[in-house]
matplotlib code that plots the C-alpha trace (Angstrom):
import matplotlib.pyplot as plt

x = [-20.7, -19.4, -17.5, -18.0, -14.7, -15.6, -18.9, -17.1, -14.7, -17.5, -19.4, -16.3, -15.8, -19.4, -19.2, -15.9, -17.4, -20.6, -18.6, -16.5, -19.7, -21.4, -18.3, -18.2, -21.8, -21.1, -18.2, -19.4, -18.1, -14.9, -15.4, -13.0, -11.7, -14.0, -17.0, -16.2, -16.0, -19.4, -20.9, -19.8, -21.9, -25.0, -24.0, -24.3, -27.4, -29.0, -29.7, -26.9, -27.7, -27.8, -24.4, -24.0, -24.4, -21.1, -19.2, -18.1, -18.1, -20.3, -18.5, -20.7, -19.8, -16.1, -16.5, -18.4, -15.6, -13.1, -15.2, -15.8, -12.1, -11.1, -13.7, -12.7, -9.1, -10.0, -11.4, -13.3, -13.0, -14.8, -17.5, -18.1, -18.4, -20.9, -22.9, -23.2, -24.4, -27.3, -28.7, -28.4, -31.6, -31.0, -32.6, -30.4, -27.3, -29.0, -29.8, -26.2, -24.8, -27.0, -26.0, -22.3, -22.5, -23.8, -21.5, -18.4, -19.4, -21.0, -17.9, -20.0, -19.1, -15.5, -14.5, -10.8, -11.4, -11.6, -14.9, -15.1, -15.8, -18.9, -19.7, -19.1, -22.0, -24.6, -26.4, -26.9, -28.1, -30.6, -31.9, -32.1, -34.6, -37.2, -36.2, -39.0, -37.5, -38.0, -34.6, -32.8, -34.6, -34.0, -30.3, -29.7, -31.4, -29.2, -26.1, -26.9, -27.0, -23.5, -22.2, -23.2, -23.6, -22.3, -25.4, -27.6, -28.8, -30.6, -32.9, -35.8, -35.7, -35.6, -38.5, -40.5, -39.5, -40.7, -44.2, -44.2, -47.0, -44.3, -43.2, -39.7, -39.3, -40.3, -37.9, -35.0, -35.8, -35.5, -32.2, -30.8, -32.0, -30.5, -27.1, -27.1, -27.7, -28.1, -27.8, -31.2, -33.1, -35.6, -36.9, -37.9, -41.6, -42.0, -40.3, -42.5, -45.6, -44.0, -44.1, -47.8, -47.1, -49.2, -46.0, -44.2, -40.9, -41.3, -42.2, -39.0, -36.8, -38.4, -37.6, -34.0, -33.7, -35.1, -32.6, -29.8, -30.7, -31.3, -28.1]
y = [49.8, 49.3, 52.2, 53.3, 51.7, 48.4, 48.4, 48.9, 46.1, 43.8, 44.4, 43.7, 40.4, 39.3, 40.2, 38.3, 35.2, 35.4, 35.7, 32.6, 30.7, 31.7, 30.8, 27.3, 26.8, 27.7, 25.2, 21.7, 18.9, 17.4, 13.9, 11.1, 9.3, 6.4, 8.7, 10.1, 6.6, 5.7, 8.9, 7.8, 4.6, 6.6, 6.8, 3.0, 1.0, -1.1, -4.0, -5.2, -4.9, -7.9, -8.7, -8.0, -11.1, -10.5, -10.9, -7.3, -5.4, -2.4, 0.9, 1.2, -2.3, -1.6, 1.4, -0.6, -3.1, -0.2, 1.4, -2.0, -2.8, 0.5, 0.3, -3.3, -2.3, 0.4, -2.3, -1.0, 2.6, 1.6, -0.3, 2.8, 5.0, 2.5, 2.6, 6.4, 6.0, 3.9, 7.1, 9.2, 10.8, 9.6, 6.2, 5.4, 5.7, 3.7, 0.9, 0.8, 0.8, -2.1, -4.0, -3.3, -4.6, -7.9, -8.1, -7.5, -9.6, -12.5, -13.3, -13.9, -10.7, -11.8, -15.1, -14.1, -11.3, -12.3, -11.6, -8.2, -8.1, -5.8, -6.3, -2.5, -1.9, -4.0, -1.2, 0.7, -2.5, -3.2, 0.4, -0.1, -3.0, -0.3, 1.7, 2.9, 1.2, -2.6, -3.2, -1.5, -3.6, -6.8, -6.4, -5.2, -8.3, -10.5, -8.6, -9.2, -12.9, -12.6, -11.5, -14.8, -15.6, -12.2, -10.6, -12.2, -8.8, -8.4, -11.4, -9.4, -6.9, -9.8, -11.5, -8.2, -8.1, -11.7, -10.4, -7.9, -7.9, -7.7, -11.1, -9.8, -8.7, -12.1, -14.0, -11.8, -12.1, -15.8, -15.5, -13.3, -15.6, -18.6, -16.8, -16.1, -19.8, -21.4, -17.9, -17.1, -19.8, -17.3, -16.9, -20.5, -20.0, -17.3, -19.4, -22.3, -20.1, -19.1, -22.7, -22.0, -18.7, -18.2, -17.8, -21.0, -19.0, -17.8, -21.4, -22.7, -20.0, -20.5, -24.2, -23.5, -21.0, -23.6, -26.2, -23.6, -22.7, -26.3, -27.7]
z = [94.3, 90.7, 89.2, 85.6, 84.7, 86.4, 84.5, 81.2, 82.0, 83.1, 79.9, 77.8, 79.6, 79.0, 75.4, 75.0, 76.7, 74.6, 71.4, 72.3, 73.1, 69.9, 67.9, 69.5, 68.7, 65.0, 64.7, 63.9, 66.1, 64.8, 63.3, 63.7, 60.6, 61.5, 61.7, 58.3, 56.8, 58.3, 56.9, 53.4, 53.7, 53.0, 49.4, 49.0, 48.0, 50.7, 50.4, 48.2, 44.5, 42.2, 40.7, 37.0, 34.8, 33.1, 36.4, 36.7, 40.0, 40.3, 41.3, 44.4, 45.5, 45.0, 47.2, 49.8, 50.0, 50.5, 53.3, 55.0, 54.9, 56.4, 59.2, 59.9, 60.3, 62.8, 65.1, 68.1, 66.9, 63.7, 65.7, 67.9, 64.9, 63.3, 66.6, 66.4, 62.8, 64.0, 65.7, 62.5, 61.3, 57.7, 57.3, 54.4, 56.6, 59.4, 56.9, 55.6, 59.1, 60.2, 57.1, 57.7, 61.2, 60.0, 57.0, 59.1, 62.1, 60.2, 58.1, 55.0, 53.1, 52.7, 54.2, 54.0, 56.6, 60.3, 61.8, 63.4, 67.2, 67.4, 71.1, 71.7, 69.3, 71.2, 73.1, 69.8, 68.0, 70.8, 70.4, 66.7, 67.2, 67.7, 64.6, 62.3, 59.3, 58.9, 57.3, 60.2, 62.7, 60.7, 60.0, 63.6, 65.0, 62.8, 63.7, 67.4, 66.6, 65.1, 68.5, 70.0, 73.8, 74.8, 73.4, 76.0, 77.3, 73.9, 74.5, 76.0, 73.1, 70.6, 72.2, 71.8, 68.2, 67.8, 68.7, 65.9, 63.3, 60.6, 59.3, 58.6, 62.2, 63.5, 61.1, 62.1, 65.8, 65.4, 63.6, 66.3, 69.1, 67.3, 67.1, 70.8, 71.5, 75.0, 76.6, 75.1, 77.0, 78.4, 74.8, 74.5, 75.6, 73.0, 70.3, 71.1, 70.4, 67.2, 66.0, 65.4, 63.4, 60.3, 58.3, 57.3, 57.2, 60.8, 61.9, 60.3, 61.7, 65.2, 65.0, 64.1, 66.9, 69.4, 68.2, 68.5, 72.0, 73.3, 71.8]

ax = plt.figure().add_subplot(projection="3d")
ax.plot(x, y, z, "-o")
ax.set_aspect("equal")
plt.show()
């Protein structure tokens, strides 16, 4: 049987635990430096804006370079933060994250930078192939291709994207499969069908993907 003093002590313990629990709920999760950098990508335009005719650099593009460089130097930590960004509810951030993946892994944003190894981001990129936004789907597919043969597990998802009603999806699926190369052999039947696609662009990309896989 609980005495009155025991009941009081029990109530105080419960109140203390509840207070701590409520406090922990109110405190937002601590973000890493990499996560904070990724969150700042939402401020940038996507896709890249046209360069000024006078050769100057837009402030947003100067900022983009700074963020990309910092994420690149963080290596795997930066890739993991980008991966988390692909699940953000803000479509502008998801678009910029997918774009950053391709820019950093493809080596075309700045040829003086070594290509970033984004293999740790592959699961998130595969999930992003089902994103509600076409740009996120397209740039994620292309980033998967930049991973190369190690992205073979993405082939089934890319084949599904190849069957999309959206021409941009089909183009990007072909680009992703071409980048994976011979490891994407299971996609050849679908790519062969794409040679009869109504879009000349899709037919061209499908032909390039087939050549890349059969090399």
